[in-house]
C-alpha positions as CSV (number, residue, x, y, z in Angstrom):
1,M,153.0,141.2,151.9
2,R,156.3,140.8,150.2
3,V,156.1,139.5,146.6
4,S,158.8,136.8,146.3
5,I,158.6,136.3,142.6
6,F,158.6,138.9,139.8
7,F,157.7,137.7,136.4
8,L,157.5,140.0,133.4
9,V,157.1,139.3,129.8
10,L,157.6,142.2,127.4
11,S,156.8,141.8,123.7
12,L,159.5,143.4,121.6
13,T,157.6,143.3,118.3
14,S,154.5,144.8,116.9
15,F,153.5,141.7,115.1
16,P,153.9,138.7,117.4
17,A,150.9,136.9,115.8
18,L,152.7,136.7,112.5
19,A,156.0,135.5,113.9
20,E,157.0,132.0,112.9
21,I,160.0,131.9,115.1
22,R,159.4,132.9,118.7
23,L,162.2,133.1,121.2
24,N,162.2,133.8,124.9
25,F,165.1,135.6,126.4
26,G,165.8,135.3,130.1
27,V,167.6,137.5,132.7
28,Y,167.3,137.9,136.4
29,A,166.9,141.1,138.4
30,S,170.5,141.9,139.6
31,D,169.2,145.5,139.5
32,K,165.7,146.9,139.6
33,P,163.5,145.1,137.0
34,T,162.8,148.4,135.3
35,T,166.5,149.0,134.9
36,M,166.9,145.5,133.4
37,L,164.3,146.2,130.8
38,K,165.9,149.5,129.8
39,K,169.2,147.7,129.5
40,F,168.1,144.9,127.2
41,K,165.3,146.3,125.1
42,P,167.5,148.0,122.4
43,I,169.8,145.0,121.8
44,L,166.9,142.5,121.7
45,R,165.1,144.6,119.2
46,D,168.2,144.7,117.0
47,L,168.8,140.9,117.4
48,Q,165.2,140.4,116.4
49,Q,165.6,142.4,113.2
50,T,168.9,140.9,112.3
51,M,167.6,137.3,112.7
52,T,164.4,138.1,110.7
53,R,166.6,139.3,107.9
54,E,169.1,136.5,107.9
55,L,166.6,133.7,108.5
56,G,164.1,135.0,106.0
57,E,161.3,134.5,108.5
58,P,159.7,136.9,111.1
59,V,161.3,136.5,114.5
60,S,159.9,137.7,117.8
61,I,161.8,137.9,121.1
62,K,160.2,138.2,124.4
63,I,162.0,139.1,127.6
64,Q,161.4,137.3,130.9
65,V,162.8,139.0,134.0
66,S,163.0,136.7,137.0
67,S,163.1,138.2,140.5
68,S,165.7,135.9,141.8
69,Y,168.9,134.4,140.5
70,E,167.6,130.9,141.2
71,K,164.5,131.5,139.0
72,G,166.7,132.8,136.2
73,I,169.0,129.8,136.5
74,Q,166.1,127.4,136.4
75,A,164.5,129.1,133.4
76,I,167.4,128.4,131.1
77,A,168.3,125.0,132.6
78,S,164.8,123.8,132.2
79,G,164.4,125.3,128.7
80,K,161.7,127.8,129.7
81,V,163.8,130.4,127.9
82,D,165.7,129.9,124.7
83,F,168.7,132.0,125.6
84,A,169.8,134.1,128.5
85,R,172.4,136.5,129.9
86,L,173.8,135.2,133.1
87,G,176.4,136.1,135.7
88,P,179.5,133.9,135.8
89,A,178.5,132.1,139.0
90,S,175.0,131.5,137.6
91,Y,176.7,130.1,134.4
92,V,178.5,127.6,136.6
93,S,175.3,126.6,138.3
94,V,173.5,126.2,134.9
95,T,176.1,124.0,133.4
96,T,176.0,121.9,136.5
97,L,172.2,121.4,136.1
98,D,172.4,120.9,132.4
99,P,175.9,120.5,130.8
100,A,174.4,120.7,127.4
101,V,173.6,124.5,127.8
102,R,175.8,126.2,125.2
103,L,177.9,129.4,125.6
104,M,177.2,131.7,122.6
105,A,179.3,134.8,123.4
106,T,180.9,136.8,126.3
107,E,180.4,140.5,126.8
108,S,183.3,142.7,126.0
109,N,184.5,145.4,128.5
110,K,186.8,147.6,126.5
111,G,188.0,144.6,124.5
112,S,188.5,142.6,127.7
113,K,186.7,139.7,129.3
114,R,187.3,141.2,132.7
115,F,185.7,143.8,134.9
116,N,185.8,144.7,138.6
117,G,183.9,144.1,141.7
118,V,184.2,146.7,144.5
119,I,184.1,146.5,148.3
120,C,182.8,149.9,149.5
121,A,182.3,151.8,152.8
122,S,180.4,155.0,153.2
123,A,182.2,158.1,152.2
124,S,182.3,159.3,155.9
125,S,183.7,155.9,157.2
126,Q,187.1,155.6,158.8
127,I,187.6,152.1,157.4
128,Q,190.5,152.1,154.9
129,S,191.0,148.4,154.2
130,V,189.3,145.0,154.5
131,S,191.6,144.1,157.3
132,E,189.6,146.5,159.4
133,L,186.3,144.7,158.9
134,K,186.5,142.3,161.8
135,G,183.5,142.8,164.0
136,K,181.8,145.0,161.3
137,R,178.5,144.7,159.5
138,F,178.9,143.6,155.9
139,A,176.3,143.6,153.1
140,F,176.5,140.9,150.3
141,G,174.3,140.9,147.2
142,N,172.5,137.8,146.1
143,E,173.4,134.4,147.5
144,Q,174.0,133.3,143.9
145,S,175.9,136.4,142.8
146,T,179.5,136.2,141.5
147,I,180.5,139.5,142.9
148,G,177.9,139.9,145.5
149,R,178.9,136.6,147.1
150,Y,181.5,134.3,145.7
151,L,184.3,136.6,144.7
152,S,183.8,139.1,147.5
153,Q,183.8,136.2,150.1
154,Q,186.9,134.8,148.4
155,Y,188.6,138.2,148.6
156,L,187.8,138.6,152.3
157,L,189.0,135.0,153.0
158,Q,192.3,135.8,151.2
159,H,192.7,138.8,153.4
160,G,192.1,137.0,156.7
161,I,188.4,137.6,157.1
162,K,186.0,134.7,157.5
163,A,182.2,134.9,158.1
164,A,182.7,134.3,161.9
165,D,185.0,137.4,162.0
166,L,182.3,139.7,160.8
167,G,180.0,141.2,163.4
168,Y,177.0,140.6,161.2
169,F,176.3,140.0,157.5
170,E,173.3,139.8,155.3
171,Y,172.4,139.1,151.6
172,L,170.4,142.1,150.2
173,G,169.7,140.6,146.8
174,R,170.7,143.4,144.4
175,H,173.8,145.5,143.9
176,D,172.0,148.8,144.2
177,R,170.5,147.8,147.5
178,V,173.9,147.1,148.9
179,G,175.2,150.5,147.9
180,Y,172.2,152.4,149.4
181,A,172.4,150.3,152.7
182,I,176.0,151.2,153.1
183,A,175.5,154.9,152.4
184,V,172.8,155.3,155.0
185,G,174.8,153.4,157.7
186,K,172.9,150.1,157.9
187,F,176.2,148.3,157.1
188,D,179.8,149.3,157.5
189,A,180.9,147.8,154.1
190,G,179.6,145.7,151.3
191,A,180.3,144.3,147.8
192,L,178.8,145.4,144.5
193,K,179.8,145.6,140.9
194,E,181.8,148.6,139.8
195,S,179.3,149.8,137.2
196,T,176.5,150.0,139.9
197,Y,178.9,151.8,142.2
198,K,179.7,154.4,139.6
199,K,176.0,154.9,138.9
200,L,175.2,155.4,142.5
201,L,178.1,158.0,142.8
202,K,176.5,160.0,139.9
203,K,173.2,160.0,141.9
204,G,175.0,161.4,144.9
205,V,175.1,158.2,147.0
206,A,178.0,158.7,149.4
207,L,180.3,155.7,148.9
208,R,184.0,155.0,148.9
209,P,185.9,152.0,147.6
210,I,188.3,150.1,149.9
211,A,189.1,147.2,147.6
212,T,188.6,146.0,144.1
213,F,188.8,142.5,142.6
214,E,188.5,141.0,139.1
215,N,185.6,139.2,137.6
216,V,184.9,137.6,134.2
217,T,182.4,139.4,132.0
218,K,178.9,137.9,131.6
219,P,178.1,135.0,129.3
220,W,175.1,134.7,126.9
221,V,174.0,131.1,126.7
222,A,171.5,129.1,124.7
223,R,169.4,126.3,126.1
224,S,170.1,122.7,125.2
225,G,168.2,121.6,122.2
226,L,168.0,125.0,120.5
227,S,168.3,124.3,116.8
228,E,171.7,124.7,115.2
229,R,170.2,127.1,112.6
230,I,168.9,129.5,115.3
231,F,171.9,129.1,117.5
232,S,174.4,129.9,114.9
233,T,172.4,132.9,113.6
234,L,171.9,134.3,117.1
235,R,175.6,133.7,118.0
236,R,176.8,135.5,114.8
237,A,174.4,138.4,115.4
238,L,175.8,138.9,118.9
239,L,179.5,138.7,117.9
240,E,178.9,141.2,115.1
241,Y,176.7,143.5,117.1
242,K,177.8,147.1,116.8
243,N,174.8,149.4,117.5
244,P,176.0,152.2,119.9
245,E,172.6,152.6,121.4
246,G,172.2,149.0,122.4
247,L,175.8,148.8,123.7
248,K,175.5,151.9,125.7
249,A,172.3,150.6,127.3
250,L,174.0,147.3,128.1
251,G,177.1,149.1,129.4
252,K,179.5,147.1,127.2
253,D,181.3,147.7,123.9
254,G,180.4,144.5,122.2
255,F,180.8,140.7,122.4
256,V,183.7,138.4,122.0
257,V,184.1,134.6,121.6
258,G,184.1,133.0,125.0
259,S,184.9,129.5,126.3
260,H,184.1,127.4,129.4
261,E,187.8,127.8,130.4
262,D,187.2,131.6,130.9
263,Y,185.1,130.7,133.9
264,L,187.4,128.3,135.6
265,P,188.4,130.9,138.3
266,I,184.7,131.3,139.1
267,I,184.3,127.5,139.3
268,A,187.2,127.5,141.8
269,A,185.6,130.3,143.8
270,V,182.3,128.5,144.1
271,R,183.9,125.2,145.0
272,N,186.1,126.8,147.7
273,N,183.3,129.0,149.1
274,P,182.6,126.7,152.1
275,E,186.0,127.7,153.5
276,F,184.7,131.2,154.2
277,F,182.2,129.8,156.7
278,K,184.5,127.4,158.6
């Protein structure tokens, strides 16, 4: 029986019973849940220590990993978690559900707010460009994914490929699943984030890029109603975060000030997505 929901809470402190300020951090499993935990544990521990020092009270942070984008979106929109790291399209969905959700910071990718998505084929494939994908099998990621759906479908549409032109397509849920499925020949091509593509290459997964497209780096947001004292302390801790260990695990080099305007291209991609299916 397939388990449709994965919920995991990990304590990041050795003294939760003493904590006067308890925060829940939310993220969804865009990669394997174990990978997500390894990625966020170092930075959350550091944030916890920084906030304890600056607020003068013990702070504990627990991490909640949701199995689906939808569950992760609902967790922050409903206030079940106090702050969260989202993908750009999920940020658009959250602000639609609750416009009072507040953007704290945006991840920095070598000083930029941009990074790439990749459309890949297997290393042995004869496909050289997306124009050759008519009649082919295509793997998308999650139906709520910025790269795995919205931007990759926008890119295909801009290059003359609609859903009806594909021989078959499926949403596989996670970026790593897309890469593995392409490599073993279940699909002719698919979309995944560049960092996952590079990790798979290091593991010997036989992939080759046929196109790249630009995305906005991921936002960290706070639920509506979070106290200004905690919000400002947490936001400052993110923007000043420099620990190499935590940044290496996260795969970024820091945080920068973000704005809702940074995500206007994503809003447009989501709004125009029905065109891909006409």
